[in-house]
LONUNU-951889 format. One record per residue (C-alpha): residue number from 0; residue in one letter; z, x, y. Coordinates in steps of 0.001 Angstrom, whole numbers. Example, Ala and Ser with C-alpha at 12.3 -4.5 7.8 and 13.67 -1.06 7.14 Angstrom:
@k = 0 | r = A | pz = 7800 | px = 12300 | py = -4500
@k = 1 | r = S | pz = 7140 | px = 13670 | py = -1060
! end
This chain:
@k = 0 | r = X | pz = 4731 | px = -46154 | py = -36812
@k = 1 | r = X | pz = 3280 | px = -42636 | py = -37069
@k = 2 | r = X | pz = 1254 | px = -41292 | py = -34120
@k = 3 | r = X | pz = -654 | px = -38099 | py = -34792
@k = 4 | r = X | pz = -13 | px = -35202 | py = -32416
@k = 5 | r = X | pz = -3607 | px = -35117 | py = -31176
@k = 6 | r = X | pz = -3594 | px = -38770 | py = -30145
@k = 7 | r = X | pz = -1775 | px = -38231 | py = -26805
@k = 8 | r = X | pz = -4143 | px = -35395 | py = -25957
@k = 9 | r = X | pz = -7170 | px = -37578 | py = -26617
@k = 10 | r = X | pz = -5699 | px = -40404 | py = -24527
@k = 11 | r = X | pz = -4961 | px = -38030 | py = -21632
@k = 12 | r = X | pz = -8460 | px = -36544 | py = -21797
@k = 13 | r = X | pz = -10000 | px = -39998 | py = -21722
@k = 14 | r = X | pz = -7755 | px = -41080 | py = -18846
@k = 15 | r = X | pz = -8594 | px = -38083 | py = -16673
@k = 16 | r = X | pz = -12285 | px = -38330 | py = -17368
@k = 17 | r = X | pz = -12577 | px = -34981 | py = -19117
@k = 18 | r = X | pz = -16294 | px = -34487 | py = -18846
@k = 19 | r = X | pz = -18381 | px = -31873 | py = -17075
@k = 20 | r = X | pz = -16166 | px = -32230 | py = -13995
@k = 21 | r = X | pz = -13192 | px = -30707 | py = -15841
@k = 22 | r = X | pz = -14544 | px = -27231 | py = -15030
@k = 23 | r = X | pz = -14684 | px = -28112 | py = -11328
@k = 24 | r = X | pz = -11174 | px = -29561 | py = -11487
@k = 25 | r = X | pz = -9807 | px = -26433 | py = -13120
@k = 26 | r = X | pz = -11510 | px = -24271 | py = -10476
@k = 27 | r = X | pz = -10053 | px = -26413 | py = -7696
@k = 28 | r = X | pz = -6608 | px = -26015 | py = -9200
@k = 29 | r = X | pz = -7054 | px = -22221 | py = -9098
@k = 30 | r = X | pz = -8560 | px = -22155 | py = -5595
@k = 31 | r = X | pz = -5210 | px = -22032 | py = -3729
@k = 32 | r = X | pz = -4075 | px = -19148 | py = -5904
@k = 33 | r = X | pz = -7290 | px = -17255 | py = -5213
@k = 34 | r = X | pz = -6980 | px = -17969 | py = -1494
@k = 35 | r = X | pz = -3422 | px = -16610 | py = -1443
@k = 36 | r = X | pz = -4596 | px = -13436 | py = -3219
@k = 37 | r = X | pz = -7450 | px = -12909 | py = -737
@k = 38 | r = X | pz = -5125 | px = -13371 | py = 2245
@k = 39 | r = X | pz = -2555 | px = -11072 | py = 650
@k = 40 | r = X | pz = -5236 | px = -8422 | py = 100
@k = 41 | r = X | pz = -6466 | px = -8447 | py = 3701
@k = 42 | r = X | pz = -3011 | px = -8633 | py = 5290
@k = 43 | r = X | pz = -1037 | px = -6312 | py = 3024
@k = 44 | r = X | pz = -3011 | px = -4165 | py = 592
@k = 45 | r = X | pz = -5973 | px = -3070 | py = 2723
@k = 46 | r = X | pz = -3924 | px = -1924 | py = 5767
@k = 47 | r = X | pz = -1569 | px = 6 | py = 3478
@k = 48 | r = X | pz = -4520 | px = 1783 | py = 1864
@k = 49 | r = X | pz = -5822 | px = 2734 | py = 5319
@k = 50 | r = X | pz = -2442 | px = 4136 | py = 6330
@k = 51 | r = X | pz = -2248 | px = 6177 | py = 3136
@k = 52 | r = X | pz = -5734 | px = 7611 | py = 3715
@k = 53 | r = X | pz = -4901 | px = 8649 | py = 7286
@k = 54 | r = X | pz = -1582 | px = 10159 | py = 6162
@k = 55 | r = X | pz = -3278 | px = 12151 | py = 3406
@k = 56 | r = X | pz = -5896 | px = 13393 | py = 5866
@k = 57 | r = X | pz = -3235 | px = 14459 | py = 8378
@k = 58 | r = X | pz = -1237 | px = 16229 | py = 5668
@k = 59 | r = X | pz = -4299 | px = 18151 | py = 4526
@k = 60 | r = X | pz = -5071 | px = 19097 | py = 8149
@k = 61 | r = X | pz = -1530 | px = 20255 | py = 8985
@k = 62 | r = X | pz = -1557 | px = 23534 | py = 10887
@k = 63 | r = X | pz = 830 | px = 26015 | py = 12411
@k = 64 | r = X | pz = 2688 | px = 24535 | py = 15367
@k = 65 | r = X | pz = 2600 | px = 20886 | py = 14201
@k = 66 | r = X | pz = 5859 | px = 19007 | py = 14077
@k = 67 | r = X | pz = 6432 | px = 17343 | py = 10690
@k = 68 | r = X | pz = 8903 | px = 14996 | py = 9072
@k = 69 | r = X | pz = 9737 | px = 15321 | py = 5381
@k = 70 | r = X | pz = 10654 | px = 12570 | py = 2930
@k = 71 | r = X | pz = 14264 | px = 13771 | py = 3183
@k = 72 | r = X | pz = 14282 | px = 13168 | py = 6937
@k = 73 | r = X | pz = 14084 | px = 16806 | py = 7997
@k = 74 | r = X | pz = 12134 | px = 17313 | py = 11208
@k = 75 | r = X | pz = 10765 | px = 20725 | py = 12046
@k = 76 | r = X | pz = 7900 | px = 22836 | py = 13266
@k = 77 | r = X | pz = 5327 | px = 24295 | py = 10879
@k = 78 | r = X | pz = 5309 | px = 28091 | py = 10896
@k = 79 | r = X | pz = 3084 | px = 28797 | py = 7879
@k = 80 | r = X | pz = 696 | px = 26756 | py = 5733
@k = 81 | r = X | pz = -239 | px = 27493 | py = 2128
@k = 82 | r = X | pz = -2202 | px = 25484 | py = -437
@k = 83 | r = X | pz = 681 | px = 23349 | py = -1729
@k = 84 | r = X | pz = 3577 | px = 24513 | py = 459
@k = 85 | r = X | pz = 4426 | px = 24479 | py = 4133
@k = 86 | r = X | pz = 7057 | px = 26610 | py = 5825
@k = 87 | r = X | pz = 9008 | px = 24546 | py = 8350
@k = 88 | r = X | pz = 11381 | px = 25892 | py = 10987
@k = 89 | r = X | pz = 14222 | px = 23386 | py = 11303
@k = 90 | r = X | pz = 16404 | px = 25451 | py = 13666
@k = 91 | r = X | pz = 16009 | px = 28813 | py = 15417
@k = 92 | r = X | pz = 15441 | px = 31413 | py = 12664
@k = 93 | r = X | pz = 16056 | px = 28836 | py = 9904
@k = 94 | r = X | pz = 12960 | px = 28242 | py = 7799
@k = 95 | r = X | pz = 12511 | px = 26176 | py = 4656
@k = 96 | r = X | pz = 9555 | px = 25879 | py = 2329
@k = 97 | r = X | pz = 8486 | px = 22296 | py = 1723
@k = 98 | r = X | pz = 5929 | px = 20848 | py = -669
@k = 99 | r = X | pz = 3055 | px = 19291 | py = 1286
@k = 100 | r = X | pz = 3227 | px = 16092 | py = -752
@k = 101 | r = X | pz = 6722 | px = 15373 | py = 616
@k = 102 | r = X | pz = 5570 | px = 15250 | py = 4239
@k = 103 | r = X | pz = 5787 | px = 11728 | py = 5631
@k = 104 | r = X | pz = 4606 | px = 12284 | py = 9201
@k = 105 | r = X | pz = 2661 | px = 14887 | py = 11139
@k = 106 | r = X | pz = 3080 | px = 14899 | py = 14907
@k = 107 | r = X | pz = 825 | px = 16725 | py = 17303
@k = 108 | r = X | pz = 2953 | px = 18998 | py = 19514
@k = 109 | r = X | pz = 721 | px = 18263 | py = 22514
@k = 110 | r = X | pz = 1281 | px = 14498 | py = 22217
@k = 111 | r = X | pz = 3091 | px = 12889 | py = 25119
@k = 112 | r = X | pz = 6469 | px = 11318 | py = 24243
@k = 113 | r = X | pz = 6629 | px = 7527 | py = 24365
@k = 114 | r = X | pz = 9358 | px = 7411 | py = 27044
@k = 115 | r = X | pz = 7487 | px = 9514 | py = 29624
! end
């Protein structure tokens, strides 16, 4: 006996009651996925964007005397600031020029250490 390919689809549609409520059912099947995305956005993406904005602002406001950390892990004191470059003293009389975009942290020299 030959059963056309569309016959099982028609039987399944009739069994599930594929009427106007099929749109609601498809939305309800996507609701958990949308909920996970919303939670992910508020717990992961939004805080990361805030941190990036504050880091960019602190990098643009870097000034002479600030202590900075580079992406390579070098910690030093800023001795000169240019448009795209910063001169950092990493040891007495040892200065390196660093691209501003590679700075990962800017510390205020007047900040109190955490262990005091």
